[in-house]
LOLUMKE-374799 format. One record per atom (N, C-alpha, C): residue in three letters; atom name; z, y, x. Coordinates in pm, 1 decimal, decimal comma. Last residue first. Layout:
<res = ALA; atom = CA; z = Z; y = Y; x = X> $
...
end
This chain:
<res = CYS; atom = N; z = -401,9; y = 11,6; x = -262,4> $
<res = CYS; atom = CA; z = -343,0; y = -113,9; x = -213,4> $
<res = CYS; atom = C; z = -426,7; y = -173,3; x = -103,2> $
<res = SER; atom = N; z = -321,0; y = 359,6; x = -284,6> $
<res = SER; atom = CA; z = -417,8; y = 249,9; x = -284,3> $
<res = SER; atom = C; z = -351,3; y = 126,9; x = -225,1> $
<res = TYR; atom = N; z = -198,5; y = 635,9; x = -484,2> $
<res = TYR; atom = CA; z = -189,7; y = 536,4; x = -378,1> $
<res = TYR; atom = C; z = -301,2; y = 434,2; x = -391,6> $
<res = GLY; atom = N; z = -39,8; y = 933,0; x = -580,6> $
<res = GLY; atom = CA; z = -165,5; y = 858,0; x = -575,9> $
<res = GLY; atom = C; z = -155,7; y = 760,5; x = -461,2> $
<res = VAL; atom = N; z = 224,1; y = 1039,2; x = -778,2> $
<res = VAL; atom = CA; z = 185,8; y = 978,9; x = -651,0> $
<res = VAL; atom = C; z = 53,7; y = 905,1; x = -668,6> $
<res = VAL; atom = N; z = 375,8; y = 1320,4; x = -903,7> $
<res = VAL; atom = CA; z = 275,4; y = 1218,8; x = -930,1> $
<res = VAL; atom = C; z = 228,5; y = 1170,3; x = -793,5> $
<res = ALA; atom = N; z = 706,0; y = 1437,6; x = -983,7> $
<res = ALA; atom = CA; z = 595,4; y = 1416,5; x = -891,0> $
<res = ALA; atom = C; z = 502,2; y = 1308,7; x = -944,4> $
<res = ILE; atom = N; z = 879,7; y = 1475,1; x = -1186,0> $
<res = ILE; atom = CA; z = 889,1; y = 1570,6; x = -1076,2> $
<res = ILE; atom = C; z = 776,3; y = 1554,2; x = -976,4> $
<res = ILE; atom = N; z = 929,9; y = 1441,7; x = -1524,0> $
<res = ILE; atom = CA; z = 836,2; y = 1409,4; x = -1415,5> $
<res = ILE; atom = C; z = 848,8; y = 1517,6; x = -1308,7> $
<res = ILE; atom = N; z = 1245,1; y = 1357,6; x = -1647,9> $
<res = ILE; atom = CA; z = 1148,3; y = 1466,0; x = -1626,2> $
<res = ILE; atom = C; z = 1060,6; y = 1430,3; x = -1506,7> $
<res = LYS; atom = N; z = 1448,2; y = 1172,5; x = -1663,5> $
<res = LYS; atom = CA; z = 1335,5; y = 1158,8; x = -1757,2> $
<res = LYS; atom = C; z = 1232,1; y = 1270,3; x = -1747,1> $
<res = ASP; atom = N; z = 1600,0; y = 1238,3; x = -1431,5> $
<res = ASP; atom = CA; z = 1653,5; y = 1259,0; x = -1566,5> $
<res = ASP; atom = C; z = 1542,3; y = 1265,2; x = -1671,1> $
<res = GLU; atom = N; z = 1312,5; y = 1248,2; x = -1260,0> $
<res = GLU; atom = CA; z = 1453,8; y = 1280,2; x = -1244,1> $
<res = GLU; atom = C; z = 1505,7; y = 1314,8; x = -1383,7> $
<res = LEU; atom = N; z = 1043,0; y = 1038,0; x = -1155,0> $
<res = LEU; atom = CA; z = 1115,6; y = 1113,1; x = -1256,7> $
<res = LEU; atom = C; z = 1260,3; y = 1136,8; x = -1213,8> $
<res = ILE; atom = N; z = 723,5; y = 988,8; x = -1038,8> $
<res = ILE; atom = CA; z = 864,3; y = 994,1; x = -999,1> $
<res = ILE; atom = C; z = 934,0; y = 1087,6; x = -1096,8> $
<res = TYR; atom = N; z = 456,4; y = 769,4; x = -1107,4> $
<res = TYR; atom = CA; z = 528,4; y = 892,2; x = -1141,6> $
<res = TYR; atom = C; z = 672,0; y = 880,6; x = -1092,6> $
<res = ALA; atom = N; z = 134,0; y = 662,4; x = -987,4> $
<res = ALA; atom = CA; z = 274,4; y = 638,0; x = -1021,5> $
<res = ALA; atom = C; z = 341,1; y = 773,5; x = -1042,9> $
<res = VAL; atom = N; z = -193,5; y = 526,1; x = -980,1> $
<res = VAL; atom = CA; z = -105,6; y = 640,1; x = -1007,5> $
<res = VAL; atom = C; z = 34,8; y = 591,6; x = -1042,6> $
<res = LYS; atom = N; z = -462,7; y = 450,7; x = -754,0> $
<res = LYS; atom = CA; z = -366,0; y = 408,4; x = -854,6> $
<res = LYS; atom = C; z = -265,1; y = 521,3; x = -866,7> $
<res = ARG; atom = N; z = -788,5; y = 600,6; x = -705,1> $
<res = ARG; atom = CA; z = -648,0; y = 578,7; x = -669,0> $
<res = ARG; atom = C; z = -571,1; y = 518,4; x = -786,7> $
<res = GLY; atom = N; z = -1048,6; y = 682,2; x = -746,0> $
<res = GLY; atom = CA; z = -1023,4; y = 541,3; x = -721,3> $
<res = GLY; atom = C; z = -881,2; y = 508,2; x = -681,1> $
<res = GLU; atom = N; z = -1093,2; y = 937,0; x = -825,6> $
<res = GLU; atom = CA; z = -1107,5; y = 910,8; x = -682,3> $
<res = GLU; atom = C; z = -1076,1; y = 766,0; x = -645,6> $
<res = GLU; atom = N; z = -1021,8; y = 917,5; x = -1091,1> $
<res = GLU; atom = CA; z = -1163,0; y = 943,0; x = -1058,5> $
<res = GLU; atom = C; z = -1191,7; y = 913,2; x = -911,7> $
<res = ILE; atom = N; z = -746,8; y = 898,6; x = -1058,1> $
<res = ILE; atom = CA; z = -820,8; y = 782,3; x = -1107,6> $
<res = ILE; atom = C; z = -969,3; y = 796,3; x = -1075,8> $
<res = LEU; atom = N; z = -693,3; y = 1163,4; x = -973,8> $
<res = LEU; atom = CA; z = -663,0; y = 1049,2; x = -887,5> $
<res = LEU; atom = C; z = -741,4; y = 925,2; x = -929,7> $
<res = GLU; atom = N; z = -776,4; y = 1311,8; x = -1198,8> $
<res = GLU; atom = CA; z = -835,6; y = 1336,0; x = -1066,9> $
<res = GLU; atom = C; z = -814,8; y = 1215,9; x = -974,5> $
<res = ALA; atom = N; z = -603,8; y = 1213,6; x = -1397,5> $
<res = ALA; atom = CA; z = -748,5; y = 1196,5; x = -1411,4> $
<res = ALA; atom = C; z = -818,9; y = 1213,9; x = -1276,8> $
<res = ARG; atom = N; z = -355,3; y = 1301,6; x = -1292,5> $
<res = ARG; atom = CA; z = -381,3; y = 1158,6; x = -1315,1> $
<res = ARG; atom = C; z = -531,3; y = 1133,1; x = -1320,0> $
<res = VAL; atom = N; z = -389,6; y = 1578,0; x = -1308,3> $
<res = VAL; atom = CA; z = -370,9; y = 1513,5; x = -1177,7> $
<res = VAL; atom = C; z = -404,5; y = 1365,3; x = -1187,9> $
<res = ASP; atom = N; z = -407,2; y = 1604,1; x = -1589,7> $
<res = ASP; atom = CA; z = -515,7; y = 1652,3; x = -1502,9> $
<res = ASP; atom = C; z = -509,3; y = 1584,9; x = -1366,1> $
<res = PHE; atom = N; z = -159,8; y = 1503,4; x = -1672,2> $
<res = PHE; atom = CA; z = -281,9; y = 1434,1; x = -1712,9> $
<res = PHE; atom = C; z = -401,2; y = 1476,5; x = -1627,8> $
<res = VAL; atom = N; z = 6,2; y = 1700,4; x = -1558,5> $
<res = VAL; atom = CA; z = 19,2; y = 1560,8; x = -1517,1> $
<res = VAL; atom = C; z = -107,7; y = 1483,9; x = -1552,2> $
<res = ASN; atom = N; z = -76,9; y = 1928,0; x = -1699,9> $
<res = ASN; atom = CA; z = -87,1; y = 1923,5; x = -1553,3> $
<res = ASN; atom = C; z = -83,4; y = 1779,6; x = -1502,3> $
<res = LYS; atom = N; z = -10,6; y = 1856,3; x = -1968,5> $
<res = LYS; atom = CA; z = -149,8; y = 1873,8; x = -1927,2> $
<res = LYS; atom = C; z = -166,1; y = 1864,6; x = -1775,9> $
<res = GLY; atom = N; z = 271,5; y = 1624,5; x = -1947,3> $
<res = GLY; atom = CA; z = 199,0; y = 1742,1; x = -1993,6> $
<res = GLY; atom = C; z = 57,9; y = 1748,1; x = -1938,2> $
<res = ALA; atom = N; z = 455,5; y = 1344,7; x = -2054,0> $
<res = ALA; atom = CA; z = 359,5; y = 1400,3; x = -1958,1> $
<res = ALA; atom = C; z = 282,8; y = 1516,1; x = -2021,5> $
<res = ASN; atom = N; z = 639,3; y = 1205,2; x = -2202,9> $
<res = ASN; atom = CA; z = 654,8; y = 1350,1; x = -2196,1> $
<res = ASN; atom = C; z = 558,7; y = 1416,6; x = -2096,7> $
<res = ASP; atom = N; z = 586,5; y = 934,5; x = -2169,7> $
<res = ASP; atom = CA; z = 552,0; y = 997,7; x = -2297,1> $
<res = ASP; atom = C; z = 556,2; y = 1150,1; x = -2290,9> $
<res = PRO; atom = N; z = 451,2; y = 852,6; x = -1843,3> $
<res = PRO; atom = CA; z = 562,1; y = 880,1; x = -1935,4> $
<res = PRO; atom = C; z = 514,6; y = 954,0; x = -2060,6> $
<res = THR; atom = N; z = 230,2; y = 605,4; x = -1751,3> $
<res = THR; atom = CA; z = 239,5; y = 748,3; x = -1779,3> $
<res = THR; atom = C; z = 351,3; y = 772,4; x = -1880,7> $
<res = LYS; atom = N; z = 372,1; y = 353,4; x = -1541,4> $
<res = LYS; atom = CA; z = 310,2; y = 392,7; x = -1668,0> $
<res = LYS; atom = C; z = 327,6; y = 542,8; x = -1687,5> $
<res = MET; atom = N; z = 521,8; y = 323,6; x = -1324,0> $
<res = MET; atom = CA; z = 379,1; y = 299,8; x = -1304,4> $
<res = MET; atom = C; z = 300,8; y = 334,0; x = -1430,8> $
<res = SER; atom = N; z = 790,1; y = 522,0; x = -1219,3> $
<res = SER; atom = CA; z = 721,4; y = 455,1; x = -1330,4> $
<res = SER; atom = C; z = 574,1; y = 440,0; x = -1295,8> $
<res = VAL; atom = N; z = 1101,4; y = 556,0; x = -1070,0> $
<res = VAL; atom = CA; z = 957,5; y = 549,4; x = -1048,3> $
<res = VAL; atom = C; z = 897,0; y = 469,3; x = -1162,6> $
<res = LYS; atom = N; z = 1372,8; y = 779,0; x = -1065,5> $
<res = LYS; atom = CA; z = 1310,6; y = 662,3; x = -1126,1> $
<res = LYS; atom = C; z = 1161,9; y = 669,4; x = -1096,7> $
<res = TYR; atom = N; z = 1637,0; y = 878,8; x = -840,6> $
<res = TYR; atom = CA; z = 1508,2; y = 898,3; x = -905,8> $
<res = TYR; atom = C; z = 1457,3; y = 767,6; x = -965,0> $
<res = LYS; atom = N; z = 1867,3; y = 810,2; x = -702,0> $
<res = LYS; atom = CA; z = 1881,4; y = 873,7; x = -833,5> $
<res = LYS; atom = C; z = 1750,1; y = 892,7; x = -908,7> $
<res = GLY; atom = N; z = 1815,1; y = 486,2; x = -539,6> $
<res = GLY; atom = CA; z = 1858,1; y = 625,3; x = -548,8> $
<res = GLY; atom = C; z = 1859,6; y = 677,6; x = -691,2> $
<res = ALA; atom = N; z = 1725,9; y = 249,4; x = -426,2> $
<res = ALA; atom = CA; z = 1847,5; y = 247,9; x = -508,0> $
<res = ALA; atom = C; z = 1903,2; y = 389,0; x = -523,0> $
<res = TYR; atom = N; z = 1451,6; y = 51,8; x = -325,8> $
<res = TYR; atom = CA; z = 1502,3; y = 184,0; x = -364,2> $
<res = TYR; atom = C; z = 1622,5; y = 172,1; x = -456,6> $
<res = THR; atom = N; z = 1326,6; y = -184,5; x = -259,1> $
<res = THR; atom = CA; z = 1451,3; y = -152,1; x = -189,2> $
<res = THR; atom = C; z = 1512,4; y = -19,2; x = -232,3> $
<res = GLY; atom = N; z = 1072,4; y = -263,7; x = -338,7> $
<res = GLY; atom = CA; z = 1187,9; y = -321,4; x = -405,5> $
<res = GLY; atom = C; z = 1321,6; y = -290,6; x = -341,2> $
<res = ASN; atom = N; z = 847,2; y = -141,9; x = -248,4> $
<res = ASN; atom = CA; z = 894,9; y = -256,3; x = -170,1> $
<res = ASN; atom = C; z = 1018,9; y = -322,0; x = -230,3> $
<res = PHE; atom = N; z = 831,2; y = 66,4; x = -429,5> $
<res = PHE; atom = CA; z = 720,2; y = -28,6; x = -423,7> $
<res = PHE; atom = C; z = 762,5; y = -156,2; x = -351,5> $
<res = TYR; atom = N; z = 1063,9; y = 207,0; x = -357,1> $
<res = TYR; atom = CA; z = 1050,2; y = 148,5; x = -490,8> $
<res = TYR; atom = C; z = 945,1; y = 37,5; x = -488,4> $
<res = GLU; atom = N; z = 993,8; y = 286,5; x = -98,2> $
<res = GLU; atom = CA; z = 1109,2; y = 199,7; x = -118,0> $
<res = GLU; atom = C; z = 1103,7; y = 132,2; x = -255,8> $
<res = ARG; atom = N; z = 771,4; y = 450,4; x = -160,1> $
<res = ARG; atom = CA; z = 757,4; y = 332,8; x = -71,9> $
<res = ARG; atom = C; z = 871,9; y = 233,2; x = -93,4> $
<res = PHE; atom = N; z = 893,5; y = 651,3; x = -321,2> $
<res = PHE; atom = CA; z = 791,0; y = 562,8; x = -375,4> $
<res = PHE; atom = C; z = 775,6; y = 437,0; x = -291,0> $
<res = VAL; atom = N; z = 1072,7; y = 766,5; x = -137,3> $
<res = VAL; atom = CA; z = 1121,3; y = 712,0; x = -264,5> $
<res = VAL; atom = C; z = 1020,1; y = 612,0; x = -319,3> $
<res = GLN; atom = N; z = 885,5; y = 853,9; x = 56,4> $
<res = GLN; atom = CA; z = 985,0; y = 751,9; x = 90,7> $
<res = GLN; atom = C; z = 1042,1; y = 686,7; x = -35,2> $
<res = GLU; atom = N; z = 749,8; y = 1052,4; x = -85,3> $
<res = GLU; atom = CA; z = 676,7; y = 935,4; x = -36,4> $
<res = GLU; atom = C; z = 772,2; y = 821,0; x = -6,6> $
<res = LEU; atom = N; z = 965,2; y = 1228,4; x = -115,7> $
<res = LEU; atom = CA; z = 903,3; y = 1168,9; x = -234,2> $
<res = LEU; atom = C; z = 823,3; y = 1044,2; x = -196,4> $
<res = GLU; atom = N; z = 1002,9; y = 1298,0; x = 151,9> $
<res = GLU; atom = CA; z = 1109,8; y = 1228,2; x = 80,3> $
<res = GLU; atom = C; z = 1055,3; y = 1160,8; x = -46,3> $
<res = GLU; atom = N; z = 762,7; y = 1431,5; x = 202,2> $
<res = GLU; atom = CA; z = 795,9; y = 1311,3; x = 278,8> $
<res = GLU; atom = C; z = 905,3; y = 1229,8; x = 210,0> $
<res = ILE; atom = N; z = 787,0; y = 1652,3; x = 31,0> $
<res = ILE; atom = CA; z = 681,9; y = 1552,6; x = 8,3> $
<res = ILE; atom = C; z = 714,2; y = 1421,6; x = 80,6> $
<res = CYS; atom = N; z = 1137,8; y = 1721,3; x = -36,4> $
<res = CYS; atom = CA; z = 1007,4; y = 1746,7; x = 25,5> $
<res = CYS; atom = C; z = 911,4; y = 1630,7; x = -1,1> $
<res = ILE; atom = N; z = 1351,3; y = 1861,0; x = -262,8> $
<res = ILE; atom = CA; z = 1299,9; y = 1732,4; x = -214,6> $
<res = ILE; atom = C; z = 1158,2; y = 1755,1; x = -162,5> $
<res = GLU; atom = N; z = 1445,7; y = 2127,7; x = -239,0> $
<res = GLU; atom = CA; z = 1520,7; y = 2027,6; x = -316,1> $
<res = GLU; atom = C; z = 1481,1; y = 1886,0; x = -276,6> $
<res = LYS; atom = N; z = 1264,4; y = 2266,8; x = -90,3> $
<res = LYS; atom = CA; z = 1403,7; y = 2272,7; x = -44,3> $
<res = LYS; atom = C; z = 1492,1; y = 2173,4; x = -121,5> $
<res = ALA; atom = N; z = 1029,5; y = 2235,6; x = -233,6> $
<res = ALA; atom = CA; z = 1047,7; y = 2156,0; x = -111,9> $
<res = ALA; atom = C; z = 1191,6; y = 2158,4; x = -61,2> $
<res = PRO; atom = N; z = 1072,6; y = 2220,5; x = -588,6> $
<res = PRO; atom = CA; z = 1066,8; y = 2298,1; x = -465,0> $
<res = PRO; atom = C; z = 1097,5; y = 2209,6; x = -343,3> $
<res = LYS; atom = N; z = 871,8; y = 1996,3; x = -779,7> $
<res = LYS; atom = CA; z = 1004,8; y = 2034,3; x = -732,0> $
<res = LYS; atom = C; z = 988,5; y = 2119,0; x = -607,0> $
<res = TRP; atom = N; z = 638,5; y = 1889,6; x = -846,3> $
<res = TRP; atom = CA; z = 677,4; y = 2006,3; x = -925,1> $
<res = TRP; atom = C; z = 818,8; y = 2050,6; x = -889,6> $
<res = SER; atom = N; z = 382,2; y = 1748,3; x = -639,7> $
<res = SER; atom = CA; z = 522,7; y = 1767,4; x = -673,8> $
<res = SER; atom = C; z = 543,2; y = 1895,9; x = -753,8> $
<res = PHE; atom = N; z = 171,7; y = 1496,4; x = -564,7> $
<res = PHE; atom = CA; z = 173,7; y = 1625,4; x = -634,3> $
<res = PHE; atom = C; z = 315,9; y = 1643,9; x = -685,5> $
<res = VAL; atom = N; z = 45,3; y = 1320,8; x = -303,2> $
<res = VAL; atom = CA; z = 169,9; y = 1346,3; x = -375,9> $
<res = VAL; atom = C; z = 160,3; y = 1486,7; x = -433,6> $
<res = ASP; atom = N; z = -177,5; y = 1063,8; x = -194,2> $
<res = ASP; atom = CA; z = -155,6; y = 1196,7; x = -250,4> $
<res = ASP; atom = C; z = -16,8; y = 1203,9; x = -314,5> $
<res = THR; atom = N; z = -167,9; y = 814,4; x = -75,7> $
<res = THR; atom = CA; z = -278,0; y = 903,5; x = -41,1> $
<res = THR; atom = C; z = -254,3; y = 1047,6; x = -86,0> $
<res = VAL; atom = N; z = 12,8; y = 550,7; x = 51,6> $
<res = VAL; atom = CA; z = 22,9; y = 672,8; x = -28,6> $
<res = VAL; atom = C; z = -86,6; y = 767,2; x = 18,1> $
<res = LYS; atom = N; z = -82,4; y = 219,3; x = 52,6> $
<res = LYS; atom = CA; z = -91,6; y = 344,7; x = 127,5> $
<res = LYS; atom = C; z = -83,3; y = 461,3; x = 29,4> $
<res = MET; atom = N; z = 0,0; y = -117,6; x = 84,3> $
<res = MET; atom = CA; z = 0,0; y = 0,0; x = 0,0> $
<res = MET; atom = C; z = 0,0; y = 123,9; x = 88,9> $
end
């Protein structure tokens, strides 16, 4: 698995791109035990920005995952296997 893109809606001072990548990698490998949730399905509360990013990633042949904090999408991750 290779992370190709991370789109974040959180300020970098709260969680940087590298940390978001690490959350996703650990989740993907089954070792993540932190406060964020990772979903491979598009959450029900996804807005236009999320759908736009999702469409762009899928068009580029990427798989898509979402990182949530308290049920709020904070990042979209594009990856390939």
